[in-house]
FIMARDREN-756910 format. One record per residue (C-alpha): residue number from 1; residue in three letters; x, y, z. Coordinates in steps of 0.001 Angstrom, whole numbers, plus 500000, padded with zeros to 6 digits. Layout:
BEGIN
(NUM,'Ala',(X,Y,Z)) ...
END
This chain:
BEGIN
(1,'Met',(865102,202907,233414)) (2,'Arg',(862345,204004,235778)) (3,'Asp',(863371,205258,239081)) (4,'Leu',(861567,203712,242054)) (5,'Ile',(861231,206822,244317)) (6,'Pro',(857617,207092,245448)) (7,'Pro',(855756,210216,244392)) (8,'Arg',(855444,212998,246988)) (9,'Arg',(852074,213400,248568)) (10,'Ala',(850361,216531,249717)) (11,'Ala',(851045,217165,253489)) (12,'Ser',(847345,216871,254262)) (13,'Gly',(847144,213554,252420)) (14,'Ala',(844352,214845,250250)) (15,'Leu',(843986,213690,246661)) (16,'Ala',(845094,216208,243943)) (17,'Leu',(841972,215354,242015)) (18,'Ala',(838975,213187,242576)) (19,'Thr',(835787,212731,240476)) (20,'Tyr',(832724,210828,241943)) (21,'Ala',(829970,209410,239688)) (22,'Leu',(830642,212027,237114)) (23,'Val',(828048,212077,234195)) (24,'Lys',(828127,214025,231023)) (25,'Arg',(825556,213722,228235)) (26,'Phe',(825389,215093,224745)) (27,'Gly',(821740,214603,223731)) (28,'Ser',(821138,210825,223690)) (29,'Leu',(824787,210004,224078)) (30,'Thr',(826257,209419,227463)) (31,'Ala',(829910,210381,227169)) (32,'Leu',(830671,209910,230767)) (33,'Asp',(828749,207283,232811)) (34,'Gln',(829335,207446,236517)) (35,'Val',(833105,207932,236196)) (36,'Ser',(835084,207938,239555)) (37,'Leu',(838700,208693,239423)) (38,'Glu',(841364,209318,242150)) (39,'Val',(844664,211047,241427)) (40,'Ala',(847325,211094,244092)) (41,'Ala',(849162,214406,244728)) (42,'Gly',(852646,214406,243267)) (43,'Ser',(851959,211547,240823)) (44,'Val',(851830,211072,237100)) (45,'His',(848462,209448,236370)) (46,'Ala',(847813,208100,232831)) (47,'Leu',(844372,207892,231058)) (48,'Leu',(843932,205220,228502)) (49,'Gly',(841059,204423,226308)) (50,'Glu',(839950,203956,222742)) (51,'Asn',(838651,206981,220676)) (52,'Gly',(835237,207889,222036)) (53,'Ala',(835949,206270,225435)) (54,'Gly',(835404,209660,227259)) (55,'Lys',(839030,210713,228024)) (56,'Ser',(838871,214143,226479)) (57,'Thr',(835324,214763,227848)) (58,'Leu',(836632,213908,231311)) (59,'Val',(839615,216176,231221)) (60,'Lys',(837531,218986,229674)) (61,'Cys',(835214,218818,232633)) (62,'Val',(838141,219085,234961)) (63,'Ala',(839635,221997,232887)) (64,'Gly',(836326,223951,232950)) (65,'Val',(835749,223594,229092)) (66,'Gln',(832615,221534,229671)) (67,'Thr',(830282,221063,232745)) (68,'Pro',(829226,217761,233974)) (69,'Asp',(825579,217019,234274)) (70,'Glu',(825914,215027,237472)) (71,'Gly',(828579,213981,240006)) (72,'Ser',(831215,215844,241924)) (73,'Leu',(834699,217151,241324)) (74,'Leu',(837149,217586,244182)) (75,'Val',(840461,219522,243920)) (76,'Asp',(842972,219119,246729)) (77,'Gly',(840205,217584,248828)) (78,'Arg',(837649,220330,248383)) (79,'Glu',(834550,220031,246168)) (80,'Gln',(834568,222583,243284)) (81,'Ser',(832224,223755,240574)) (82,'Ile',(834507,224493,237737)) (83,'Ala',(832143,226502,235397)) (84,'Asn',(834878,227657,232934)) (85,'Pro',(838608,227665,232284)) (86,'Phe',(839146,230807,234232)) (87,'Val',(837876,229038,237376)) (88,'Ala',(840171,226111,236552)) (89,'Arg',(843090,228328,236258)) (90,'Ala',(842327,229980,239567)) (91,'Leu',(842314,226512,241098)) (92,'Gly',(845713,225830,239739)) (93,'Ile',(844665,223604,236774)) (94,'Gly',(846453,223930,233450)) (95,'Met',(846146,221884,230201)) (96,'Val',(848440,221323,227247)) (97,'Tyr',(846213,220473,224258)) (98,'Gln',(847020,218012,221537)) (99,'His',(847196,220769,218834)) (100,'Phe',(849381,223889,219196)) (101,'Thr',(847708,227027,220628)) (102,'Leu',(850612,229350,220191)) (103,'Ala',(850344,232887,218770)) (104,'Pro',(852538,232554,215704)) (105,'Gly',(853321,236229,215291)) (106,'Met',(854559,236628,218813)) (107,'Thr',(857935,235824,220323)) (108,'Val',(858422,233081,222899)) (109,'Ala',(858469,235748,225641)) (110,'Glu',(855224,237165,224435)) (111,'Asn',(853532,233739,224204)) (112,'Leu',(854574,233119,227886)) (113,'Leu',(853152,236462,229031)) (114,'Leu',(850024,235844,227032)) (115,'Ala',(849319,232651,228878)) (116,'Ala',(849612,234477,232191)) (117,'Gly',(847490,237329,231110)) (118,'Val',(848966,240494,229627)) (119,'Pro',(848810,243568,231961)) (120,'Ala',(847665,246947,230520)) (121,'Val',(851261,248187,230777)) (122,'Ile',(854227,245957,230408)) (123,'Asp',(857441,246688,232336)) (124,'Trp',(859591,244781,229715)) (125,'Pro',(862902,245044,231598)) (126,'Arg',(861392,243466,234677)) (127,'Gln',(859369,241016,232756)) (128,'Arg',(862356,239836,230670)) (129,'Gln',(864409,239387,233901)) (130,'Ala',(861638,237256,235372)) (131,'Leu',(861302,235253,232192)) (132,'Arg',(865075,234579,232029)) (133,'Ala',(864973,233490,235622)) (134,'Phe',(862033,231143,234872)) (135,'Met',(863670,229703,231765)) (136,'Glu',(866899,228961,233666)) (137,'Ser',(864807,227006,236250)) (138,'Thr',(863070,224851,233585)) (139,'Pro',(864379,221685,231860)) (140,'Phe',(864030,223282,228347)) (141,'Gln',(865895,226312,227168)) (142,'Leu',(864262,228366,224382)) (143,'Asp',(865308,231670,222833)) (144,'Leu',(862890,234218,224305)) (145,'Asp',(863046,236311,221074)) (146,'Ala',(862264,233346,218743)) (147,'Arg',(858930,233072,217173)) (148,'Pro',(857027,229832,216865)) (149,'Gly',(857516,229621,213135)) (150,'Glu',(861236,229552,213745)) (151,'Leu',(861022,226670,216113)) (152,'Ala',(861067,223006,215336)) (153,'Ala',(857921,221020,216078)) (154,'Gly',(859501,219622,219304)) (155,'Glu',(860464,223036,220469)) (156,'Arg',(856977,224334,219922)) (157,'Gln',(855554,221456,221991)) (158,'Lys',(858053,222391,224770)) (159,'Leu',(856844,225918,224599)) (160,'Glu',(853234,224715,225090)) (161,'Leu',(854418,222954,228140)) (162,'Leu',(856386,226008,229395)) (163,'Lys',(853344,228194,229012)) (164,'Gln',(851591,226121,231662)) (165,'Leu',(854648,225695,233849)) (166,'Tyr',(855046,229461,233977)) (167,'Leu',(851672,229656,235616)) (168,'Arg',(852882,227155,238436)) (169,'Pro',(849882,224784,238164)) (170,'Arg',(849004,222372,240907)) (171,'Leu',(847361,220022,238423)) (172,'Leu',(848738,219753,234935)) (173,'Ile',(846641,217980,232141)) (174,'Leu',(848698,216678,229163)) (175,'Asp',(846695,215568,225992)) (176,'Glu',(848907,213407,223773)) (177,'Pro',(851995,215635,224457)) (178,'Thr',(854471,213503,222469)) (179,'Ser',(852611,213178,219128)) (180,'Val',(855111,215583,217334)) (181,'Leu',(858277,214596,219256)) (182,'Thr',(861104,212350,218343)) (183,'Pro',(861539,209329,220651)) (184,'Asn',(864454,211125,222428)) (185,'Glu',(862438,214363,222734)) (186,'Ala',(859420,212383,224192)) (187,'Asp',(861581,210711,226709)) (188,'Glu',(863091,214140,227621)) (189,'Val',(859705,215906,228026)) (190,'Leu',(858052,213059,229950)) (191,'Gly',(861161,212572,232097)) (192,'Ala',(861071,216272,232917)) (193,'Val',(857427,216255,233760)) (194,'Arg',(857766,213197,235950)) (195,'Ala',(860734,215004,237801)) (196,'Ile',(858525,217992,238425)) (197,'Ala',(855883,215727,239928)) (198,'Arg',(858344,213918,242022)) (199,'Arg',(859528,217153,243559)) (200,'Gly',(855851,217801,244504)) (201,'Glu',(855615,220917,242351)) (202,'Cys',(852573,219617,240497)) (203,'Thr',(850451,216576,239722)) (204,'Val',(850140,215316,236126)) (205,'Leu',(847178,213728,234348)) (206,'Leu',(848472,212270,231071)) (207,'Ile',(846373,211165,228165)) (208,'Thr',(848283,208866,225826)) (209,'His',(847740,206046,223307)) (210,'Lys',(851280,204624,223890)) (211,'Phe',(851675,201830,226267)) (212,'Arg',(855472,202443,226485)) (213,'Glu',(854838,205960,227889)) (214,'Val',(852434,204636,230539)) (215,'Met',(854873,201868,231658)) (216,'Ala',(857997,204118,231698)) (217,'Phe',(856633,207356,233168)) (218,'Ala',(853353,206913,234925)) (219,'Asp',(852703,205956,238570)) (220,'Ala',(849037,204814,238080)) (221,'Val',(846744,204313,235206)) (222,'Thr',(842935,204339,234706)) (223,'Val',(841224,202813,231595)) (224,'Leu',(838043,204130,230302)) (225,'Arg',(835763,202267,227960)) (226,'Gln',(832535,203508,226477)) (227,'Gly',(832348,206339,229019)) (228,'Arg',(833091,204160,232110)) (229,'Ala',(836144,203744,234268)) (230,'Val',(836668,199988,233957)) (231,'Tyr',(840217,199463,235320)) (232,'His',(842538,201163,237666)) (233,'Thr',(845964,200050,239008)) (234,'Glu',(849457,201143,239893)) (235,'Val',(851675,200820,236864)) (236,'Gly',(854075,198536,238610)) (237,'Gln',(851316,196004,239035)) (238,'Thr',(850122,195555,235498)) (239,'Gln',(851393,194938,231967)) (240,'Glu',(850546,196120,228433)) (241,'Ala',(848411,193121,227406)) (242,'Val',(846196,193612,230574)) (243,'Leu',(845760,197267,229731)) (244,'Ala',(844853,196402,226128)) (245,'Gln',(842213,193805,227258)) (246,'Ala',(840688,196468,229577)) (247,'Met',(840527,198923,226633)) (248,'Val',(838981,196491,224193)) (249,'Gly',(836676,194645,226627)) (250,'Pro',(835496,191078,226872)) (251,'Gly',(834414,189074,223841)) (252,'Gly',(835069,189648,220213)) (253,'Ala',(837909,188603,217970)) (254,'Lys',(840328,191264,219054)) (255,'Ala',(839844,190294,222776)) (256,'Ala',(840338,186627,221993)) (257,'Ala',(843561,187407,220200)) (258,'Leu',(844751,189475,223145)) (259,'Glu',(843967,186657,225601)) (260,'Ala',(846074,184241,223592)) (261,'Leu',(848971,186704,223290)) (262,'Glu',(851902,186091,225448)) (263,'Val',(853811,189252,226291)) (264,'Pro',(856948,188935,228469)) (265,'Leu',(856781,191190,231400)) (266,'Asp',(860288,192510,230730)) (267,'Val',(859807,193192,227031)) (268,'Pro',(856813,195610,226758)) (269,'Glu',(857089,196442,223114)) (270,'Pro',(854100,198160,221638)) (271,'Pro',(854693,196951,218036)) (272,'Lys',(854229,193331,219210)) (273,'Leu',(850882,194086,220618)) (274,'Leu',(849833,195980,217573)) (275,'Asp',(851009,193181,215210)) (276,'Ala',(848963,190648,217251)) (277,'Leu',(845852,192854,216966)) (278,'Ala',(846402,193719,213258)) (279,'Ala',(846340,189988,212504)) (280,'Val',(842805,189596,213699)) (281,'Pro',(840718,190838,210721)) (282,'Ser',(842283,188276,208271)) (283,'Gly',(842102,185480,210817)) (284,'Ser',(845857,184822,210917)) (285,'Ser',(847896,184375,213968)) (286,'Pro',(850211,186969,215369)) (287,'Val',(853599,186906,213634)) (288,'Ala',(856728,189065,213736)) (289,'Pro',(857214,191362,210741)) (290,'Glu',(859626,189933,208063)) (291,'Ala',(863117,191261,207867)) (292,'Gly',(863463,194223,205341)) (293,'Pro',(865361,194049,202112)) (294,'Glu',(868850,195307,201437)) (295,'Leu',(869330,198996,201275)) (296,'Gly',(868135,200518,198046)) (297,'Ala',(867517,197183,196432)) (298,'Ala',(864452,195253,195390)) (299,'Pro',(862976,192790,197859)) (300,'Gln',(865203,189701,197971)) (301,'Gly',(864604,187257,195173)) (302,'Thr',(862248,189457,193071)) (303,'Gly',(864703,191569,190899)) (304,'Ala',(861783,193845,190206)) (305,'Pro',(862206,197383,188970)) (306,'Pro',(860994,200127,191308)) (307,'Ala',(857260,200514,191346)) (308,'Leu',(857717,204120,192579)) (309,'Gln',(860868,206047,191741)) (310,'Val',(861620,209580,192886)) (311,'Arg',(864496,211369,191194)) (312,'Ala',(865956,214738,192607)) (313,'Leu',(862529,215990,193549)) (314,'Gln',(862300,219576,194635)) (315,'Ala',(859206,221537,195929)) (316,'Met',(858584,224890,197396)) (317,'Gly',(857226,225347,200943)) (318,'Asp',(854463,227762,202152)) (319,'Arg',(857029,230240,203376)) (320,'Gly',(858745,230846,200055)) (321,'Thr',(861705,228506,200821)) (322,'Val',(862560,225212,199230)) (323,'Ala',(860926,222500,201495)) (324,'Val',(861886,219388,199413)) (325,'Gln',(865516,219494,198461)) (326,'Gly',(866529,217031,195759)) (327,'Val',(864931,213903,197239)) (328,'Ser',(865593,210626,195438)) (329,'Leu',(863926,207399,196598)) (330,'Ser',(862740,204010,195196)) (331,'Val',(859979,201808,196629)) (332,'His',(859690,198311,195089)) (333,'Ala',(856594,196142,194676)) (334,'Gly',(855940,194154,197816)) (335,'Glu',(857690,196469,200285)) (336,'Ile',(856849,199300,202666)) (337,'Val',(859327,202091,202900)) (338,'Gly',(858807,204383,205861)) (339,'Ile',(859904,208045,206051)) (340,'Ala',(860678,209180,209581)) (341,'Gly',(861216,212720,210712)) (342,'Val',(860034,215451,212983)) (343,'Ala',(857016,217249,211614)) (344,'Gly',(857951,220370,209741)) (345,'Asn',(860996,218884,207860)) (346,'Gly',(859274,218660,204370)) (347,'Gln',(857360,215432,204599)) (348,'Arg',(854009,217104,204063)) (349,'Glu',(855410,219042,201081)) (350,'Leu',(856959,215890,199629)) (351,'Val',(853652,213957,199778)) (352,'Glu',(851829,216807,198267)) (353,'Ala',(854412,217037,195491)) (354,'Leu',(854182,213314,194799)) (355,'Val',(850433,213131,194447)) (356,'Gly',(849999,216389,192449)) (357,'Gln',(848714,218755,195211)) (358,'Arg',(851944,220863,195080)) (359,'Ala',(853933,222188,192146)) (360,'Arg',(857369,220618,191579)) (361,'Leu',(860310,222835,191088)) (362,'Gly',(862447,220059,189648)) (363,'Gly',(862990,216347,189443)) (364,'Glu',(860599,213702,188341)) (365,'Val',(858450,210900,189644)) (366,'Leu',(858037,207489,187806)) (367,'Val',(855518,204804,188378)) (368,'Gly',(856146,201496,186872)) (369,'Gly',(858813,203354,184756)) (370,'Gln',(856224,205896,183454)) (371,'Pro',(856082,209635,184253)) (372,'Tyr',(853669,210406,186984)) (373,'His',(852302,213816,187796)) (374,'Gly',(849356,212960,189989)) (375,'His',(846615,213481,187502)) (376,'Arg',(843371,211638,188015)) (377,'Ser',(843653,209723,184697)) (378,'Glu',(847152,208622,185734)) (379,'Asn',(845942,207408,189155)) (380,'Thr',(843508,205203,187356)) (381,'Arg',(845848,203932,184555)) (382,'Leu',(848862,203374,186951)) (383,'Arg',(846803,202197,189902)) (384,'Val',(848105,204816,192365)) (385,'Arg',(846278,205542,195600)) (386,'Ser',(846896,208031,198387)) (387,'Leu',(845979,208443,202034)) (388,'Pro',(846756,212034,202888)) (389,'Asp',(847088,213900,206198)) (390,'Glu',(843841,215401,207511)) (391,'Pro',(841596,213339,205272)) (392,'Leu',(838455,215384,205864)) (393,'Arg',(840180,218431,204515)) (394,'Asn',(842503,216862,201901)) (395,'Ala',(840627,213837,200563)) (396,'Cys',(836876,214616,201061)) (397,'Val',(834214,217186,200405)) (398,'Gly',(832615,217704,203886)) (399,'Thr',(829227,218803,202749)) (400,'Leu',(828784,215875,200355)) (401,'Ser',(827323,212559,201586)) (402,'Val',(829334,209523,202545)) (403,'Ala',(828195,207756,199466)) (404,'Glu',(829210,210721,197278)) (405,'Asn',(832605,210913,198811)) (406,'Met',(833132,207196,198263)) (407,'Ala',(832321,207778,194610)) (408,'Leu',(834778,210593,194034)) (409,'Arg',(837397,208435,192352)) (410,'Asp',(835182,206689,189904)) (411,'Phe',(831896,208492,189718)) (412,'Asp',(832122,208933,185862)) (413,'Arg',(833080,205296,184968)) (414,'Ala',(831032,202222,184671)) (415,'Pro',(829173,200804,186623)) (416,'Met',(829060,204059,188585)) (417,'Cys',(827969,205936,185449)) (418,'Arg',(826113,204486,182494)) (419,'Ala',(825371,206373,179109)) (420,'Gly',(826342,209535,180750)) (421,'Leu',(823855,209117,183642)) (422,'Leu',(825111,208704,187251)) (423,'Ser',(823985,205645,188907)) (424,'Leu',(823150,206877,192420)) (425,'Arg',(821483,203640,193429)) (426,'Phe',(824861,201848,192739)) (427,'Trp',(826730,204447,194707)) (428,'Arg',(824569,203964,197696)) (429,'Glu',(824715,200144,197562)) (430,'Arg',(828464,200083,197219)) (431,'Ala',(828817,202682,200047)) (432,'Arg',(826612,200493,202315)) (433,'Ala',(828853,197471,201628)) (434,'Trp',(831985,199472,202459)) (435,'Val',(830384,200855,205583)) (436,'Arg',(829678,197319,206752)) (437,'Asp',(833106,195901,205679)) (438,'Tyr',(835192,198764,207276)) (439,'Gly',(833049,199170,210368)) (440,'Ile',(832180,202846,209617)) (441,'Lys',(829849,204499,212195)) (442,'Thr',(827533,206727,210587)) (443,'Gln',(823831,207655,210552)) (444,'Gly',(823667,206376,206913)) (445,'Val',(825363,206693,203564)) (446,'Gly',(823402,210008,202932)) (447,'Ala',(824906,211639,205962)) (448,'Pro',(827330,214439,205250)) (449,'Met',(830963,213319,205544)) (450,'Arg',(831670,216170,208084)) (451,'Ser',(829231,214558,210426)) (452,'Leu',(831582,211529,210976)) (453,'Ser',(834247,211414,213672)) (454,'Gly',(837861,211636,212618)) (455,'Gly',(838417,207916,212698)) (456,'Asn',(835364,207099,210749)) (457,'Val',(836339,209668,208050)) (458,'Gln',(839749,207858,207945)) (459,'Arg',(838001,204473,207472)) (460,'Ala',(835676,205897,204711)) (461,'Val',(838704,207203,202840)) (462,'Leu',(840511,203825,203219)) (463,'Ala',(837516,201992,201823)) (464,'Arg',(837597,204193,198708)) (465,'Glu',(841435,204255,198264)) (466,'Leu',(842046,200646,198940)) (467,'Ala',(839421,199273,196551)) (468,'Gly',(840695,197262,193623)) (469,'Thr',(844221,196482,192612)) (470,'Ile',(846889,198880,193926)) (471,'Asp',(850433,199180,192453)) (472,'Val',(851528,202258,194546)) (473,'Leu',(850112,203545,197802)) (474,'Ile',(851274,206782,199369)) (475,'Ala',(850094,207218,202944)) (476,'Ser',(850803,210065,205318)) (477,'Asn',(850138,209637,208941)) (478,'Pro',(847254,207364,208254)) (479,'Val',(846404,206614,211961)) (480,'Phe',(847182,209957,213548)) (481,'Gly',(845016,210392,216715)) (482,'Leu',(843282,207049,216393)) (483,'Asp',(843032,204510,219269)) (484,'Phe',(845155,201342,219218)) (485,'Ala',(842420,198994,217874)) (486,'Ala',(841776,201285,214940)) (487,'Val',(845544,201610,214436)) (488,'Ala',(845893,197842,214317)) (489,'Glu',(843009,197485,211733)) (490,'Ile',(844491,200121,209376)) (491,'His',(848014,198657,209833)) (492,'Gln',(846698,195213,208731)) (493,'Arg',(845093,196784,205562)) (494,'Leu',(848471,198527,204744)) (495,'Arg',(850287,195232,205146)) (496,'Arg',(847703,193548,202877)) (497,'Val',(848516,196028,200072)) (498,'Arg',(852155,195145,200419)) (499,'Asp',(851475,191350,200584)) (500,'Gln',(849453,191543,197395)) (501,'Gly',(852382,193118,195533)) (502,'Gly',(851750,196861,196110)) (503,'Ala',(854615,199371,196840)) (504,'Val',(853704,201457,199956)) (505,'Leu',(855423,204724,200885)) (506,'Leu',(854466,205438,204458)) (507,'Val',(855201,208837,205971)) (508,'Ser',(854626,208891,209758)) (509,'Ala',(855638,210981,212777)) (510,'Asp',(855190,207816,214937)) (511,'Leu',(858469,205913,215014)) (512,'Asp',(856744,202878,216625)) (513,'Glu',(854386,202689,213652)) (514,'Leu',(857299,202775,211145)) (515,'Leu',(859223,200160,213092)) (516,'Ala',(856098,197885,213158)) (517,'Leu',(855312,198185,209515)) (518,'Ser',(858288,199110,207388)) (519,'Asp',(860818,196988,205415)) (520,'Arg',(863101,199974,205167)) (521,'Ile',(863252,203315,207018)) (522,'Val',(864635,206595,205790)) (523,'Val',(864927,209774,207832)) (524,'Met',(864011,213160,206408)) (525,'Ser',(865543,216263,207907)) (526,'Asp',(865550,219798,206708)) (527,'Gly',(863946,218703,203371)) (528,'Arg',(866439,215986,202551)) (529,'Leu',(866861,212274,203031)) (530,'Val',(869756,211900,205405)) (531,'Tyr',(869760,208291,206719)) (532,'Glu',(868474,204818,205719)) (533,'Thr',(868391,201545,207526)) (534,'Pro',(866582,198143,207308)) (535,'Ala',(863669,198308,209788)) (536,'Ala',(864551,194870,211226)) (537,'Ser',(867932,196052,212508)) (538,'Ala',(867040,199676,213208)) (539,'Asp',(868126,201326,216407)) (540,'Arg',(865310,203517,217592)) (541,'His',(867664,205891,219529)) (542,'Gln',(869890,206292,216402)) (543,'Leu',(866819,207026,214401)) (544,'Gly',(865628,209548,216963)) (545,'Ser',(868960,211239,217012)) (546,'Thr',(868989,211558,213264)) (547,'Met',(865460,212792,213198)) (548,'Gly',(866510,215572,215530)) (549,'Gly',(869371,216567,213326)) (550,'Gly',(872129,214564,214972)) (551,'Pro',(874867,212668,212922)) (552,'Ala',(873828,209488,211193)) (553,'Gly',(876423,207022,212276)) (554,'Gly',(875554,203425,213013)) (555,'Ala',(874249,201513,209927)) (556,'Pro',(875472,202504,206452)) (557,'Ser',(873495,205041,204517)) (558,'Arg',(873229,205794,200766)) (559,'Phe',(872503,209451,201557)) (560,'Pro',(875477,211762,201874)) (561,'Pro',(875393,214488,204653)) (562,'Pro',(873842,217779,203485)) 
END
């Protein structure tokens, strides 16, 4: 429950950060259009906006990574020209980026010193004493001699935060800081950050896509849309549906659905909002997700055999250890089974072993009762599709065109190929239709795939993989880093696969996503499946505890303790 203690203000009353009429252009694109922002000292100020709204450009201008073309930046009431990150650091501005920036071969202690600037000669006894004192004063305790590779994903994220706290910043920018954390860890990190701000030790500017984090931990929120600051309010004076409307803007099907959505003020659940938005493409009204089937059984009333069956699967990790340790799992036609877990617990290796991108040490995979190894011919015959992590790297050829990438699955089959000759005209015509249907923003189907934004690459891969009849779909973090409107659209397409009789195995680091989509949820920890529950009756705190390695408890599980 949020405490109601007002944030401390600077003694002078000056704002910690203010931007006035900030403009940033990239060629003909105006990324920031007269953006004015005021951040009170000692507060947690959230930035919301869809992908491309200008959030990252704004904070990069504040952090000295980019230079604005027009406008002013004020730090602690004084106008500043922040030409580079060194100037930003000198002004007391620190930033935790969305992706890890740790030196993997160095210890925790060395990473902390590296952030502060390594002196020519290190007095290690004195430095270690100072580091131990610092660690004791922080909300997170890490082993100074551990290396990032030995830390869990949540601990690495905490180290990123500690690197900045070690510099004692006056303004701390956090870019999606909870994307790799369990729900319990996310609450711990954001709660600690808010407590630091409350004590007046720093001010926090938080970029997030999660309304729950805004409502629970922020004092004020600003919404950016198409490069403009369109809405600002104290958090206690708004609600999620209003924030969503500000992000989407007036007009359009999604805005109409939001206006019709009734969200109780005391029940701000993100999945309800996403469900409502996801219903828009098909024209249906917002509905609550159906209750999941019984544990380990076919969906009620079907009696169908598993569409996807995994038996005692084992796979080696990149570090020479077994990353997938005897995983057994069934997914039936017409259901979505979600796999929850903190990143680095074998989920990536499991997906790669399932789709044929990683060798299997043991076990077997069956699709429709037939052996499946991930071969291209099997994908066609058994109607298996996959949406992997990092689609530009794992599902595309960046130098090939959009049309060519969309043809990778069936380029050598009619009507894409006739009498041994590739039908390039047909490739382009189909690609144009998919670009239109999926709302892909591109300069043309002849543009290289690597020229597209991450969200548009994701849409292009979706168009290719979701074409035709699908019996099994294996999806891994399909909406990572996307804004909530794109998330809602992709979620609707995943539901459609299930509703048309497909079996969907969904691996996601976002528990909200799994709770919104899944019929059953299983937790993967240390390469094993350790817990299972129907999504309709799942307890998010129990799931978070199990994801973090805690005891299963609660609902019954078919998986024995390791």
